[in-house]
C-alpha positions as CSV (number, residue, x, y, z in Angstrom):
1,T,-0.1,-0.1,0.0
2,I,1.1,3.8,-0.5
3,I,0.4,6.9,1.4
4,T,1.2,9.8,-0.1
5,S,0.2,12.4,2.5
6,T,-1.0,12.8,5.8
7,D,-1.9,16.6,5.3
8,A,-4.9,17.2,7.4
9,D,-8.0,17.2,5.9
10,H,-11.9,16.0,6.4
11,L,-11.6,17.4,10.4
12,D,-15.3,17.7,10.2
13,I,-15.6,14.2,10.5
14,Y,-12.1,13.4,12.5
15,G,-12.5,16.3,14.9
16,T,-8.7,17.3,15.1
17,E,-5.7,16.7,13.3
18,E,-4.3,14.4,15.7
19,A,-7.3,11.9,15.4
20,Y,-7.1,12.2,11.2
21,L,-3.4,11.2,11.9
22,E,-4.0,8.6,14.4
23,S,-6.3,6.9,11.8
24,F,-3.4,6.8,9.0
25,N,-1.2,5.2,12.0
26,H,-4.0,2.7,12.7
27,Y,-4.3,1.7,9.0
28,T,-0.8,0.8,8.5
29,S,-1.0,-1.6,11.7
30,L,-3.5,-3.7,9.4
31,I,-1.2,-4.4,6.5
32,Q,-0.6,-8.4,7.0
33,P,2.7,-10.1,7.2
34,G,4.5,-10.3,3.6
35,G,3.2,-7.1,2.6
36,A,4.9,-3.6,2.1
37,L,4.2,-0.1,2.7
38,I,5.3,2.6,0.7
39,I,5.0,6.0,2.3
40,R,6.4,9.5,0.8
41,E,9.6,10.7,2.5
42,G,8.9,13.4,5.0
43,I,5.1,13.1,6.0
44,R,4.0,12.9,9.2
45,L,3.3,9.1,10.0
46,Q,4.4,6.9,13.1
47,P,3.9,3.3,11.1
48,R,2.6,0.8,13.7
49,L,3.7,-2.3,11.3
50,Q,3.3,-5.8,12.0
51,E,6.2,-8.4,11.8
52,G,7.0,-9.2,8.4
53,V,5.7,-5.9,6.8
54,R,8.2,-4.2,4.7
55,L,8.9,-0.1,4.6
56,Y,9.8,2.0,1.8
57,T,10.0,5.5,1.3
58,Y,9.9,7.4,-1.9
59,S,10.1,11.2,-3.5
60,S,10.7,12.7,-6.8
61,E,14.4,13.1,-5.6
62,S,15.0,10.9,-2.6
63,G,14.1,8.0,-0.9
64,D,14.6,4.2,-1.3
65,F,12.6,4.9,-4.6
66,H,13.6,8.6,-6.7
67,A,14.1,9.7,-9.8
68,E,17.5,11.2,-11.2
69,N,18.4,12.8,-14.3
70,I,15.2,14.5,-14.9
71,R,14.9,16.1,-18.1
72,I,12.0,18.4,-19.1
73,G,11.8,20.3,-22.3
74,G,9.8,20.3,-25.6
75,G,6.7,19.0,-23.8
76,E,8.2,16.0,-22.5
77,I,9.5,14.9,-19.3
78,V,12.2,11.9,-19.0
79,F,14.1,10.8,-16.0
80,D,16.0,7.5,-14.6
81,Y,13.9,5.8,-12.2
82,V,16.1,4.1,-9.1
83,S,14.9,1.3,-7.0
84,P,16.2,-1.4,-4.6
85,L,14.5,-3.6,-6.8
86,G,16.4,-2.4,-10.1
87,N,16.7,0.6,-11.9
88,I,15.0,1.8,-15.1
89,S,16.4,4.5,-17.3
90,D,14.5,7.0,-19.7
91,V,11.0,6.7,-18.1
92,Q,8.9,9.0,-20.0
93,L,5.6,10.2,-18.5
94,G,2.5,9.8,-20.8
95,V,1.2,12.9,-18.8
96,P,4.2,15.3,-18.8
97,V,3.4,17.5,-15.5
98,A,6.2,17.6,-12.7
99,I,3.5,16.5,-10.2
100,N,3.4,13.1,-11.7
101,I,7.2,12.6,-11.5
102,E,6.5,11.7,-7.6
103,N,3.4,9.9,-8.6
104,G,5.2,7.9,-11.0
105,I,7.6,6.7,-8.5
106,A,4.9,5.5,-6.0
107,A,3.3,3.6,-8.9
108,M,6.3,2.0,-10.7
109,A,7.4,1.1,-7.0
110,L,4.3,-0.8,-6.1
111,A,4.3,-2.5,-9.5
112,Q,7.8,-3.7,-8.6
113,L,6.9,-5.1,-5.5
114,G,3.8,-6.6,-7.2
115,G,6.2,-8.3,-10.1
116,V,5.4,-6.5,-13.0
117,S,8.6,-6.6,-15.3
118,N,10.4,-3.2,-16.0
119,E,9.8,-3.4,-19.8
120,D,5.7,-3.4,-18.8
121,I,6.6,-0.6,-16.1
122,K,8.2,1.6,-18.6
123,T,5.7,1.2,-21.4
124,G,3.1,1.5,-19.0
125,M,4.4,5.3,-17.8
126,A,4.6,6.3,-21.6
127,S,1.2,4.9,-22.5
128,F,-0.6,6.3,-19.5
129,R,-3.3,9.2,-20.3
130,G,-4.5,10.3,-16.8
131,V,-7.8,10.5,-15.2
132,D,-10.5,12.5,-15.3
133,R,-10.5,15.8,-13.4
134,R,-6.6,15.4,-12.1
135,F,-4.6,18.0,-14.1
136,D,-7.2,17.1,-17.3
137,F,-6.6,18.9,-20.2
138,K,-10.1,20.0,-22.0
139,I,-8.2,22.4,-24.2
140,K,-4.5,22.7,-25.5
141,T,-3.3,24.5,-28.1
142,D,-0.7,27.2,-29.0
143,K,-3.2,29.9,-27.9
144,V,-5.0,28.7,-25.5
145,V,-4.9,26.0,-22.7
146,Y,-7.9,24.7,-20.0
147,L,-7.5,22.3,-18.1
148,S,-9.8,20.8,-15.0
149,D,-8.5,19.4,-11.5
150,Y,-10.3,18.7,-8.8
151,A,-7.7,19.4,-6.3
152,H,-9.6,20.5,-3.2
153,H,-6.9,20.7,-0.2
154,P,-4.3,23.7,-0.1
155,E,-1.6,21.4,-1.0
156,E,-3.0,19.8,-3.7
157,I,-3.8,23.0,-5.2
158,K,-0.6,24.2,-4.4
159,Q,1.3,21.1,-6.3
160,S,-1.4,21.8,-9.1
161,I,-0.4,25.4,-9.6
162,L,3.5,24.8,-9.7
163,S,3.1,21.9,-12.4
164,M,1.0,24.4,-14.6
165,R,4.0,27.2,-13.9
166,A,6.6,24.9,-14.8
167,L,5.0,24.2,-18.0
168,Y,3.6,27.6,-19.1
169,G,5.9,29.7,-17.1
170,D,6.0,32.8,-19.5
171,K,1.8,32.5,-19.5
172,K,-0.7,34.6,-17.5
173,L,-2.2,31.5,-15.1
174,T,-5.8,32.1,-14.3
175,G,-7.6,30.0,-12.0
176,I,-11.3,29.5,-10.9
177,F,-11.6,28.0,-7.5
178,Q,-14.7,26.8,-5.9
179,P,-14.3,25.9,-2.1
180,H,-15.5,22.6,-1.2
181,L,-16.8,22.5,2.3
182,Y,-17.6,25.2,4.8
183,T,-15.6,23.4,7.4
184,R,-12.6,23.1,5.1
185,T,-13.0,26.7,4.2
186,R,-12.9,27.4,8.2
187,D,-10.4,25.7,9.0
188,F,-7.8,26.4,5.7
189,Y,-8.8,29.6,4.3
190,Q,-5.4,30.9,5.2
191,E,-3.6,28.1,3.6
192,F,-5.8,28.2,0.3
193,A,-5.1,32.0,0.3
194,E,-1.5,31.0,-0.1
195,S,-1.8,28.4,-2.7
196,L,-4.0,30.5,-4.9
197,S,-1.6,33.4,-4.7
198,L,0.5,31.3,-6.8
199,L,-1.5,32.4,-9.4
200,D,-1.6,35.3,-11.7
201,E,-5.4,35.8,-11.3
202,V,-7.7,34.0,-9.3
203,I,-11.6,33.8,-9.9
204,L,-13.2,32.9,-6.4
205,T,-16.9,31.6,-6.4
206,D,-19.1,30.6,-3.5
207,I,-18.5,27.7,-1.5
208,Y,-20.2,24.4,-2.7
209,P,-21.8,22.9,0.8
210,A,-22.1,19.2,-0.4
211,R,-23.2,17.7,2.7
212,E,-22.7,20.7,5.2
213,L,-25.2,23.4,6.4
214,P,-23.9,27.1,6.1
215,I,-21.5,28.3,9.0
216,E,-21.9,31.8,9.9
217,G,-18.8,34.0,9.3
218,V,-17.5,31.4,6.8
219,S,-17.4,32.4,3.2
220,S,-15.3,32.4,0.4
221,Q,-14.7,36.2,1.5
222,L,-12.3,34.6,3.7
223,I,-10.0,33.2,1.2
224,Y,-10.4,36.6,-1.1
225,D,-9.4,38.9,1.6
226,N,-6.2,36.7,2.4
227,L,-4.8,36.6,-1.2
228,R,-1.7,38.5,-2.1
229,P,-2.3,42.4,-2.2
230,D,-1.0,42.6,-5.9
231,I,-2.9,39.8,-7.5
232,D,-5.8,40.0,-10.2
233,K,-8.9,38.8,-8.2
234,I,-12.5,38.6,-8.6
235,L,-15.0,37.2,-6.1
236,C,-18.3,36.4,-7.7
237,T,-21.1,33.3,-7.8
238,K,-20.3,30.6,-9.9
239,E,-23.5,31.5,-12.3
240,E,-21.3,34.6,-13.1
241,V,-18.3,32.8,-13.9
242,I,-19.2,32.2,-17.6
243,D,-20.1,36.0,-18.4
244,I,-16.4,37.0,-16.7
245,L,-14.5,34.5,-18.9
246,K,-16.5,36.0,-22.1
247,K,-14.6,39.5,-21.2
248,K,-11.5,38.1,-20.6
249,E,-8.1,37.1,-23.0
250,I,-7.3,34.0,-21.6
251,E,-4.0,32.3,-21.6
252,V,-3.8,29.1,-19.4
253,N,-7.3,28.5,-17.3
254,S,-7.6,26.1,-14.5
255,T,-10.7,25.3,-12.7
256,V,-10.2,23.8,-9.5
257,S,-12.6,22.1,-7.7
258,L,-15.6,23.5,-9.7
259,K,-18.6,21.4,-10.8
260,E,-18.4,19.5,-13.8
261,T,-21.6,21.4,-15.2
262,Y,-19.8,24.4,-14.9
263,E,-16.6,23.3,-16.4
264,M,-18.2,21.9,-19.5
265,R,-19.7,25.3,-20.4
266,I,-16.3,27.3,-19.2
267,A,-14.9,24.8,-21.9
268,D,-17.3,26.0,-24.6
269,I,-16.5,29.7,-23.9
270,I,-12.9,28.9,-24.3
271,K,-13.6,27.2,-27.6
272,S,-15.5,30.0,-28.8
273,Y,-12.8,32.5,-27.5
274,E,-10.5,30.3,-29.5
275,T,-12.8,30.6,-32.9
276,R,-12.8,34.0,-32.3
277,I,-9.1,34.4,-32.4
278,E,-9.1,32.4,-35.7
279,D,-11.8,34.5,-37.3
280,I,-9.9,37.5,-36.5
281,K,-6.6,36.1,-38.2
282,A,-8.4,35.0,-41.1
283,L,-9.9,38.6,-41.3
284,C,-6.6,40.2,-41.0
285,E,-4.8,37.7,-43.6
286,T,-8.0,38.6,-45.9
287,R,-7.2,42.2,-45.1
288,I,-3.5,42.1,-45.6
289,A,-3.8,40.1,-49.2
290,D,-6.4,42.8,-50.1
291,V,-4.1,45.7,-49.4
292,K,-1.1,43.8,-51.2
293,K,-3.1,43.4,-54.2
294,C,-3.8,46.6,-54.2
295,C,-0.6,47.7,-54.0
296,E,0.7,45.3,-56.3
297,T,-2.1,46.9,-59.0
298,R,-0.9,50.5,-58.6
299,L,2.7,49.8,-58.5
300,A,2.1,48.1,-62.2
301,D,-0.1,51.3,-63.1
302,M,2.6,53.6,-62.0
303,K,5.3,51.5,-64.2
304,Q,3.2,51.2,-67.1
305,N,2.6,55.7,-66.9
306,Y,6.5,55.7,-66.0
307,E,7.3,53.5,-69.2
308,E,4.8,55.6,-71.2
309,R,6.3,59.1,-70.3
310,L,9.5,57.8,-70.7
311,N,8.8,56.4,-74.3
312,D,7.1,60.2,-74.8
313,H,10.4,62.0,-74.0
314,K,12.6,59.7,-75.9
315,E,10.7,60.7,-78.8
316,M,10.5,64.1,-77.8
317,F,14.2,63.9,-77.8
318,Q,15.2,62.3,-80.6
319,S,12.8,64.9,-83.1
320,L,15.3,67.1,-81.6
321,N,18.2,65.1,-82.8
322,L,19.5,65.0,-79.0
323,K,20.9,62.1,-77.6
């Protein structure tokens, strides 16, 4: 089994962070002899393993399982996988985003422990195309990018944004975020604001309550007020998002923890935006062609007029016996 994170969450269920962490500690005690626990290096955890259970660590750059010689460029990520069970060179990610280096290492470790061959692991990593709403590209062109990510915890959001920044460092990053649960917003609004402040622009909508009733004094305003001072930010209802996007020029847009029905409508708006760009480009090319044709016609007329006048002068000089 793999434990990727123990960052506090769902405190409406567990009550305290200590109780939340204890649930993980208890979980590790249930792994049967002969099994293995793979944990991300550095997480808060005190495993209570039975005798005969193996313990491994992993991360992107250190641990029993890790990556070396990471190469990012040309829309690809390739690295060498280091493992006590056998190294694998030149692993290519089918979904080339930085966060998937670490995710891939954990998956490969589990596959090796399960007896999968290194060749099949390498093939699987290159052919994996991701899952719905996890760094999920809905639109990806040279002009505009729109992706969906269900990240709804501050640390998940941070990693998603950092991955976007690694891919599109020279582009304006716009994030649309709908907080999920009143209790999570109450407990982590400062952390949400810190993570979202990594964007260039934030469009923040009202809280999605799911199973909860409203909590007095808890709203998206808490996050909004704690965003970095110089960030472009908008606070609105989710029903207003579509009209806001219609008025914006978009480069890289991500919806985070937003309901899927709105993501579909946003995708339509961004496709429409891209179509408008193509229409404007086609119109400009047509007008340029018309101007070029007009200039060529005028130049031809001027040339003909010049040649006619030159011939007239030549005949006049010849009639005067002048050379």
